[in-house]
TIDONU-189957 format. One line per 5 residues: their letters; for each residue x, y, z of C-alpha. Coordinates in steps of 0.001 Angstrom, whole numbers, padded with zeros to 6 digits. Each point is the difference from the previous one (the first is absolute). Layout:
BEGIN
A> X,Y,Z ~ ...
% end
This chain:
BEGIN
GGLTY> 051441,-031415,-050189 ~ 001186,003528,000453 ~ -001842,001082,-003103 ~ -003458,-000100,001492 ~ 001213,002018,002949
DYGKY> 001454,002695,-002275 ~ -003174,000100,-001991 ~ -001989,000332,003201 ~ 002162,002889,001141 ~ -000396,001668,-003378
GILKA> -003739,-000563,000236 ~ -000102,001786,003344 ~ 002021,002954,-001289 ~ -002313,000220,-002971 ~ -003045,-000102,002265
IEEAK> 001418,002797,002157 ~ 000759,002073,-003086 ~ -003541,-000513,-001302 ~ -001445,000879,003394 ~ 002021,003232,000092
KIAEK> -001254,000942,-003463 ~ -003568,-000569,001105 ~ 000610,001992,003197 ~ 001215,002902,-002101 ~ -003058,-000167,-002256
LSKIL> -002325,-000187,002980 ~ 001569,003056,001613 ~ -001093,002124,-002977 ~ -003605,-001154,-000056 ~ -003099,001472,001572
LKIPV> -002533,-002770,-000430 ~ -003528,001337,-000042 ~ -002535,-002408,001435 ~ -003610,000983,-000667 ~ -002451,-001294,002602
KAGEN> -003613,000449,000974 ~ -000117,002242,003030 ~ -002733,001493,002141 ~ -000418,003707,000661 ~ 002258,-000133,003046
GKIFG> 002822,-001469,-002071 ~ -000561,-003478,001412 ~ 000771,-002666,-002549 ~ -002388,-002829,-000714 ~ 001918,-003227,000340
GVSAK> 003511,001391,000134 ~ 003106,-000401,-002134 ~ 001956,-003235,000338 ~ 003541,-000940,-000952 ~ -001477,-002078,-002831
EVSDL> -001650,003068,-001506 ~ 003240,001960,000212 ~ 001846,-002885,-001640 ~ -002614,-000371,-002770 ~ -000044,003726,-000759
LKEEY> 003781,000207,-000159 ~ 000003,-002755,-002577 ~ -002851,001540,-001957 ~ 001209,003600,-000010 ~ 003783,-000377,000018
KIEVD> 000689,-003610,-001036 ~ 001864,-000508,003261 ~ -000596,-003310,001686 ~ 000256,-000061,003761 ~ -001271,-002895,002055
KKKIE> -002744,001222,002319 ~ 001703,-001827,002872 ~ 002957,002354,-000360 ~ -002125,003084,000535 ~ 000029,000925,003670
LKETI> -003614,000645,000826 ~ -001177,-001119,003407 ~ -003620,000724,-000798 ~ -002022,001365,-002887 ~ 000203,003738,-000575
KTLGV> -003230,001649,001063 ~ 000685,003682,-000571 ~ 000582,002223,-003009 ~ 003252,001807,-000632 ~ 003670,-000544,-000736
RTLTI> 002164,-002428,001913 ~ 003209,-001895,-000583 ~ 000038,-003781,000044 ~ 003099,-002045,000714 ~ 000650,-002874,-002364
KLYEG> 002549,-002673,000879 ~ 001265,-000777,-003478 ~ 002869,-002192,001063 ~ 002140,-000692,003031 ~ 001477,003415,000782
VIGNL> -001762,001775,-002873 ~ -002930,002128,001089 ~ -002180,001923,-002402 ~ -002251,002901,000890 ~ -003173,000560,-001956
KIDVI> -002134,003089,000376 ~ -003684,-000631,-000453 ~ -002826,002477,-000202 ~ -003353,-001410,000975 ~ -002588,002131,-001754
SK> -003770,000036,-000126 ~ -001520,-001219,-003287
% end
């Protein structure tokens, strides 16, 4: 049936629209991530994509799958950086995070 196909197409458009809305929200956020750090600014443990994802949900009620957050390795230094989030095929969000010492 053609119906399921149409619905599928509509579903994709809706997903893209949602992703774009999230991308726009993310672009306005500076997510502060408090961590335990030593005197030289070295972080104990490091910040993972999961932590970023959890904090986003907690602080801003925005749900982003941790697998979509481009983070090759855990963040080990304090300061501001921008993370790339692949929200959907062709929709990329940028999230600024500020890793701060507790």
